C-alpha positions in Angstrom: -25.2 -6.7 6.7 -28.6 -5.0 5.8 -28.0 -2.3 3.2 -24.3 -3.2 2.7 -22.1 -4.9 0.2 -18.7 -6.6 0.8 -15.8 -4.8 -0.7 -12.4 -6.5 -1.3 -8.9 -5.9 -2.4 -6.4 -8.3 -3.3 -2.9 -6.9 -4.1 -0.1 -8.8 -5.8 3.3 -8.3 -7.5 4.1 -9.9 -10.6 7.3 -11.9 -10.8 8.1 -10.7 -14.1 6.8 -7.8 -16.9 3.4 -8.3 -18.5 5.2 -9.2 -21.9 7.5 -11.8 -20.1 6.4 -15.6 -21.0 6.7 -16.2 -17.3 3.5 -14.5 -16.7 1.9 -15.0 -20.2 -0.6 -17.6 -19.0 -2.0 -15.3 -16.3 -2.3 -12.5 -18.9 -3.8 -14.3 -21.4 -6.7 -15.4 -18.9 -7.2 -12.2 -17.1 -10.2 -11.1 -19.3 -11.6 -14.5 -18.9 -11.4 -14.7 -15.3 -12.5 -11.0 -14.6 -15.4 -11.5 -17.2 -16.6 -14.7 -15.4 -16.6 -12.5 -12.0 -18.8 -10.2 -13.5 -21.1 -12.6 -14.5 -21.3 -14.2 -11.2 -24.6 -14.1 -9.0 -23.9 -11.5 -6.5 -21.3 -9.5 -8.2 -21.7 -5.8 -7.8 -18.9 -3.7 -9.2 -15.1 -3.9 -10.3 -12.7 -1.3 -10.4 -11.7 -0.2 -13.9 -8.3 -1.9 -14.5 -8.6 -4.4 -11.8 -6.3 -7.1 -12.2 -4.5 -5.5 -15.2 -0.7 -4.8 -14.1 0.8 -1.6 -15.8 -2.5 -0.7 -16.8 -2.9 3.0 -18.2 -5.6 3.5 -15.6 -3.9 5.5 -12.9 -6.5 4.7 -10.3 -5.5 1.1 -10.2 -1.8 1.7 -10.1 0.3 1.1 -6.8 3.0 3.4 -6.1 3.7 3.7 -9.8 5.1 0.4 -10.0 3.9 -1.5 -13.1 4.3 -5.3 -11.7 1.7 -4.7 -8.9 -1.8 -5.8 -9.6 -4.8 -4.4 -7.7 -8.0 -6.3 -7.9 -10.9 -4.2 -6.2 -14.2 -5.6 -6.3 -17.8 -5.1 -4.5 -20.0 -8.2 -3.9 -23.4 -8.7 -2.3 -22.3 -11.1 0.3 -19.4 -13.0 1.5 -20.8 -16.2 0.1 -21.0 -15.1 -3.3 -17.6 -13.9 -3.2 -16.3 -17.4 -1.9 -18.1 -19.2 -4.4 -16.5 -17.2 -7.4 -13.1 -17.5 -5.7 -13.3 -21.2 -4.8 -16.1 -22.4 -6.7 -15.1 -21.8 -10.3 -12.3 -21.8 -12.7 -10.8 -19.0 -10.7 -9.8 -21.6 -8.0 -7.4 -23.3 -10.5 -5.4 -20.1 -11.1 -5.5 -19.0 -7.4 -3.9 -22.4 -6.8 -1.0 -21.4 -9.2 -0.7 -17.8 -8.1 3.0 -18.6 -6.9 4.0 -19.2 -10.6 3.2 -15.5 -11.3 3.2 -13.5 -8.1 6.0 -12.6 -5.6 5.3 -13.9 -1.9 4.8 -10.4 -0.4 5.3 -11.6 3.2 2.6 -9.3 4.5 -1.1 -8.7 4.3 -2.3 -8.4 0.7 -5.9 -9.0 0.9 -8.7 -7.1 3.1 -12.4 -7.0 3.0 -14.9 -4.3 4.5 -18.6 -3.5 4.3 -19.7 -0.6 2.2 -23.1 1.0 1.8 -25.0 -0.4 -1.1 -24.1 1.7 -4.2 -20.8 2.8 -2.8 -17.8 2.1 -5.4 -14.6 2.5 -3.2 -11.3 3.8 -4.5 -8.0 2.3 -4.6 -6.9 4.7 -1.9 -9.8 3.9 0.3 -8.9 0.1 -0.2 -5.3 0.4 0.6 -6.2 2.4 3.9 -8.1 -0.5 4.9 -5.4 -2.9 4.1 -3.1 -0.8 6.1 -5.6 -0.5 9.0 -5.7 -4.3 8.9 -1.9 -4.9 8.9 -1.6 -2.4 12.0 -4.6 -3.5 14.1 -5.9 -7.0 12.8 -9.3 -7.8 12.1 -11.9 -5.5 13.1 -15.4 -4.5 11.5 -13.4 -1.7 9.9 -11.1 -4.2 8.0 -10.9 -7.7 8.0 -10.0 -11.2 6.3 -12.0 -14.4 5.8 -11.5 -15.5 9.4 -13.5 -12.4 10.6 -16.8 -13.6 8.7 -18.2 -16.4 10.7 -20.4 -17.5 7.7 -17.2 -17.9 5.4 -16.0 -21.6 5.2 -14.5 -22.1 1.8 -11.2 -20.2 2.8 -10.4 -22.7 5.5 -9.5 -25.3 3.1 -8.0 -23.0 0.6 -6.2 -20.2 2.1 -2.4 -19.2 1.5 0.3 -20.4 3.6 1.0 -18.2 6.9 4.2 -17.0 5.2 2.0 -15.4 2.4 0.4 -13.6 5.0 -3.4 -14.0 3.9 
């Protein structure tokens, strides 16, 4: 969309506290993967504390639960987000997410278009996610299937039980 960027929110809940050995590999690679994303073509912005469970940044917390991880980013295009998610080392961690995260059993990922320069808040993103859960894909809030130009997700998506 001309004059707009793509915002995305992905929410997960760790299977254990951040200092537990069961999530150690995820925690040890968080800065590396986030840093890679920030260097990717098309990256625009990341919420402070994105991907950091139990972060001191209250803007990144969900319901005060330190096991929730929220990742909120903005990208120039869907293709550039797809390239990062499934065309880099990020894919290896995505494929292993069940080792570190609970299966939530409901929608936990949403995208929407924002005016260029807009930095969405977590509350705004959670409202979009709620809208998607209640109403399905629309121009207001959507998943990968709503983006006709998106293709990589089709071979890499979550199982239906994970409700991506």
